[in-house]
C-alpha positions in Angstrom: 36.4 42.4 4.6 37.1 40.7 7.9 33.7 41.6 9.3 32.1 39.9 6.5 34.2 36.8 7.0 33.4 36.9 10.7 29.6 37.1 10.0 29.9 34.2 7.7 32.0 32.1 10.2 29.5 32.9 13.0 26.5 31.9 10.8 28.2 28.6 9.8 28.9 27.9 13.5 25.3 28.6 14.4 24.0 26.5 11.6 26.3 23.6 12.6 25.0 23.7 16.1 21.4 23.7 15.3 21.7 21.2 12.6 23.8 19.0 15.0 21.2 19.5 17.7 18.5 18.2 15.3 20.6 15.3 14.2 21.4 14.3 17.8 17.7 14.4 18.8 16.8 12.4 15.9 19.4 9.7 16.7 18.3 9.7 20.3 14.6 9.3 19.2 15.4 6.5 16.8 17.4 4.7 19.6 14.7 5.1 22.3 11.9 4.0 20.0 13.8 0.9 18.6 14.8 -0.2 22.1 11.2 0.2 23.3 9.8 -1.7 20.3 12.4 -4.5 20.5 11.7 -4.8 24.3 8.0 -5.0 23.7 8.1 -7.7 20.9 10.7 -9.8 22.9 8.6 -9.7 26.0 5.5 -10.6 24.0 7.1 -13.6 22.2 8.6 -14.6 25.6 5.0 -14.6 27.0 3.8 -16.6 24.0 6.5 -19.2 24.7 5.5 -19.4 28.3 1.9 -20.3 27.6 2.7 -22.5 24.6 1.2 -26.0 25.4 2.7 -27.7 22.3 0.9 -30.0 19.9 -2.6 -30.9 21.2 -5.4 -33.1 20.0 -8.0 -31.0 18.0 -10.7 -33.6 17.9 -12.1 -32.4 21.2 -12.1 -29.0 23.1 -10.0 -29.2 26.3 -11.1 -26.7 29.0 -7.5 -26.9 30.5 -6.0 -25.3 27.4 -8.0 -22.0 27.8 -5.7 -19.0 27.3 -2.9 -21.3 26.2 -1.0 -21.1 22.8 -1.4 -24.4 21.0 -0.2 -26.1 17.8 -3.0 -27.9 15.8 -2.8 -30.3 12.9 -6.4 -30.7 11.8 -9.1 -30.4 9.1 -11.1 -27.4 8.9 -14.9 -27.8 8.6 -18.1 -25.8 8.2 -21.6 -26.7 9.4 -23.6 -24.2 7.3 -23.0 -22.2 4.2 -22.3 -18.6 4.3 -23.7 -15.8 2.2 -23.2 -12.2 1.4 -26.0 -10.5 3.4 -26.9 -8.0 0.6 -26.7 -10.1 -2.6 -27.1 -13.6 -1.1 -24.1 -15.0 -3.0 -22.1 -17.7 -1.2 -22.0 -21.4 -0.5 -19.9 -23.8 1.5 -17.1 -21.4 2.1 -15.2 -20.1 5.2 -15.3 -16.4 4.1 -17.0 -14.5 1.4 -15.6 -11.3 0.1 -17.6 -8.8 -1.7 -15.4 -6.7 -3.9 -16.5 -3.5 -5.6 -14.7 -1.5 -8.3 -15.7 1.9 -10.0 -14.7 2.9 -13.6 -13.0 6.2 -12.9 -10.7 8.9 -14.4 -7.3 8.7 -12.8 -4.5 11.4 -12.8 -0.8 11.0 -13.0 1.9 13.7 -13.4 5.5 13.9 -14.3 8.1 16.7 -14.5 9.4 17.5 -18.0 11.7 20.1 -19.5 9.8 23.1 -20.6 10.4 24.2 -24.2 12.4 27.5 -24.4 10.7 30.3 -26.0 12.5 32.6 -28.7 13.0 35.3 -26.2 14.8 32.9 -23.7 17.3 31.8 -26.3 20.7 33.3 -25.6 23.9 33.4 -27.6 25.9 33.1 -24.2 28.2 30.1 -24.0 26.9 29.7 -20.4 24.5 26.7 -20.4 21.4 27.7 -18.6 19.6 25.3 -16.3 16.5 23.9 -18.1 13.1 25.1 -16.7 10.7 22.2 -15.7 7.0 22.0 -15.9 4.4 19.5 -14.7 2.4 17.5 -17.3 -0.7 15.8 -16.3 -2.0 12.6 -17.8 -5.5 11.0 -17.6 -6.8 7.5 -18.1 -9.8 5.4 -17.5 -9.6 2.4 -15.2 -11.3 0.3 -12.7 -10.6 1.5 -9.1 -11.3 0.0 -5.7 -12.9 3.3 -4.4 -14.4 6.4 -6.1 -11.8 9.1 -6.9 -12.5 12.7 -6.1 -12.0 14.5 -9.5 -12.3 17.9 -7.9 -8.7 17.7 -7.0 -7.6 17.0 -10.4 -5.6 19.6 -12.2 -8.1 19.6 -15.1 -11.1 18.6 -13.2 -13.9 20.0 -15.5 -12.8 17.7 -18.4 -12.3 14.6 -16.3 -15.2 14.5 -13.9 -15.8 11.4 -12.0 -19.3 10.1 -11.1 -20.7 6.8 -9.7 -24.0 5.2 -10.5 -24.2 3.7 -7.1 -21.8 3.2 -4.1 -21.7 -0.2 -2.5 -19.4 -1.0 0.4 -16.9 -3.9 0.3 -17.5 -6.6 2.9 -16.1 -9.7 4.3 -18.7 -12.1 5.6 -17.3 -14.8 8.0 -18.8 -18.2 8.6 -19.7 -18.4 12.3 -19.8 -22.3 12.0 -16.2 -22.6 10.7 -14.1 -25.0 13.0 -10.7 -26.3 13.1 -11.0 -29.7 14.7 -13.5 -29.2 17.6 -12.6 -25.5 18.0 -14.5 -22.6 16.5 -12.6 -20.5 14.1 -12.7 -16.8 15.3 -13.1 -14.1 12.6 -9.6 -12.8 13.2 -8.2 -16.2 12.5 -10.4 -16.5 9.4 -8.9 -13.2 8.3 -5.4 -14.8 8.5 -6.6 -17.8 6.7 -7.8 -15.6 3.8 -4.1 -15.0 2.8 -3.6 -18.6 2.0 -5.7 -18.4 -1.1 -9.2 -17.7 -2.5 -11.4 -18.2 -5.6 -13.9 -16.3 -7.7 -17.5 -17.3 -6.9 -19.7 -18.2 -10.1 -22.9 -16.1 -10.1 -26.2 -17.3 -11.4 -27.1 -15.2 -14.6 -30.8 -16.1 -14.6 -33.5 -13.5 -15.1 -34.8 -13.8 -11.6 -31.3 -13.2 -10.2 -30.9 -10.0 -12.3 -34.2 -8.7 -11.2 -33.2 -9.2 -7.6 -30.1 -7.4 -8.1 -32.0 -4.5 -9.9 -34.0 -4.2 -6.7 -30.9 -4.0 -4.5 -29.5 -1.0 -6.6 -32.9 0.7 -7.5 -35.0 0.1 -10.6 -33.6 3.2 -12.4 -30.0 1.8 -12.6 -29.3 -0.8 -15.5 -28.0 -4.0 -14.1 -26.5 -7.0 -15.9 -25.3 -10.3 -14.5 -22.3 -11.4 -16.8 -19.0 -13.0 -16.4 -19.5 -13.8 -12.8 -20.1 -10.3 -11.9 -23.0 -7.9 -11.2 -22.5 -4.9 -13.4 -24.3 -1.6 -13.0 -24.2 0.4 -16.2 -25.5 0.3 -19.7 -22.9 -2.0 -21.4 -20.4 -4.3 -19.7 -18.5 -4.5 -22.9 -18.2 -0.7 -23.0 -17.8 0.8 -19.6 -18.5 4.4 -19.0 -17.4 6.7 -16.1 -19.5 5.9 -13.1 -20.2 2.2 -13.9 -19.8 -0.1 -11.0 -19.0 -4.0 -11.0 -19.3 -6.2 -8.0 -17.5 -9.6 -7.7 -17.4 -12.1 -5.1 -14.4 -14.2 -3.8 -14.2 -17.0 -1.1 -12.0 -19.6 0.3 -12.8 -23.3 1.2 -12.0 -25.3 4.1 -8.9 -27.3 4.0 -6.4 -29.2 6.2 -4.4 -26.6 8.1 -1.5 -26.4 10.7 -2.1 -23.6 13.3 -0.3 -21.8 16.0 -2.8 -19.8 17.9 -4.5 -19.1 21.3 -7.5 -21.1 22.7 -10.2 -18.9 24.3 -12.9 -21.2 25.6 -13.9 -23.3 22.6 -12.7 -20.9 20.0 -9.3 -20.1 18.4 -8.1 -16.5 18.2 -4.7 -14.8 17.6 -2.6 -13.8 20.5 -3.2 -10.1 21.1 -0.1 -8.1 22.0 -1.7 -5.1 23.8 1.2 -2.6 24.1 2.2 -3.1 20.5 -1.4 -3.3 19.2 -0.6 -6.4 17.2 -2.1 -9.8 16.8 -0.1 -12.9 16.3 -1.1 -16.3 14.9 0.3 -18.7 12.3 -1.9 -20.6 9.9 -0.4 -22.7 7.0 -1.2 -25.6 4.7 2.1 -27.2 5.3 3.4 -28.4 8.8 5.9 -26.2 10.6 8.0 -26.4 13.9 5.9 -24.0 16.2 8.8 -23.7 18.9 11.2 -22.9 16.2 8.8 -20.4 14.8 8.5 -18.4 18.0 12.4 -18.5 18.4 12.8 -17.3 14.8 10.2 -14.4 15.4 12.1 -13.2 18.4 15.4 -13.3 16.5 14.1 -11.5 13.6 13.2 -8.5 15.7 16.6 -8.7 17.5 18.3 -8.6 14.0 16.2 -5.8 12.8 17.0 -3.8 15.9 20.7 -4.1 15.4 20.6 -2.3 12.0 18.4 0.4 13.5 20.7 0.8 16.5 23.7 1.2 14.1 21.7 4.0 12.3 20.8 5.7 15.5 24.4 5.4 16.9 25.8 6.9 13.7 23.4 9.9 13.8 24.2 10.4 17.5 27.8 10.4 16.7 27.4 12.9 13.9 25.3 15.1 16.1 27.9 15.0 18.9 30.7 15.8 16.3 28.7 18.8 15.0 28.3 20.0 18.7 32.0 19.5 19.6 32.3 22.9 20.8 29.7 22.3 23.4 30.2 18.5 24.2 33.8 17.6 23.3 36.0 20.7 23.6 35.3 21.2 27.4 36.6 17.5 27.8 39.6 17.6 25.3 42.3 20.0 26.3 44.4 19.4 23.3 42.0 20.8 20.6 44.6 20.0 17.8 44.4 16.1 18.4 41.7 14.9 16.0 42.2 11.3 17.2 41.4 12.2 20.7 38.5 14.4 19.6 36.9 11.3 17.6 37.6 9.1 20.6 35.6 11.2 22.8 32.8 11.6 20.4 32.6 7.8 20.0 32.5 7.4 23.8 29.8 10.0 24.2 27.8 8.5 21.4 28.1 4.9 23.0 27.1 6.2 26.4 24.0 7.8 24.8 23.3 4.4 23.0 23.5 2.6 26.5 21.3 5.1 28.2 18.6 4.9 25.4 18.7 1.1 25.7 17.6 1.3 29.4 15.3 4.2 28.7 13.5 2.3 26.0 13.2 -0.8 28.0 11.8 1.2 30.9 9.1 2.7 28.5 8.2 -0.7 27.1 
């Protein structure tokens, strides 16, 4: 009997040590990563603030502003129209987006209680845990990409095909400018988030014939409701049908915090963090305050993650108390002293991770 208890106790001790080690390593990893990330972002925004030249005149490109961060309050202009290279749809826009959707089977699943058979029913008063089973549901919908139906639970009854596969594409206008500065593609990408509109499409017979040539003459094509439709009937879509729509955004008056590179505007690239930073809005904003707020937001986020990492570290130290705490605390019956030592050790690890993370940044 005692041997059984001893084995159970030994197993529990081994489990606590292994689990405690995993928790401790996880806590340390979180602390090191967040300290490294915070140091990187703080350094980056500190660098941005150092090269910030303030509000500048956008009416002419100034060579002295090369590689400087600037704040511009200016009109966006374009010199030439931009078109989708495949369909020649476009106009006086900054960016044209070709959006493609496919009519496909989709699969979803849910766990439901399995009905009990006659044999499983029991007169016992003990309530049995219900058995669960997975139910699969299928529906047809327009999807942004073709779906591989071979992975479906019932693939033979819900086979997906496509009449044609057409890549999505953003076409940027190389003549777009903000004031006298050219607008780089990456900044145009940021501008897209401020709003866009559907491009109307010519439904003439000539246009339809041209689109047929794009797809191949064997595929039925329709131009209707400002979209190009590949399939027999746009009003009754079938699996494999494809529709192509176009969206674009127009130039407007903008307020921009970005970096000058020659006569172009591009986001500031944060190399170590693999991030780009620029602000483009349709309402004025305080650029200096924006940079300060960005730095503060990363610092605030780091505080919450540090607390999580510290608590995990504290838990890990507690679970490993026989290895980390007991050699320090002589009075093993003092729980208060035990927790004080755990807190001190976890805090020492927190401080060490802070410097390790900064060193890796």
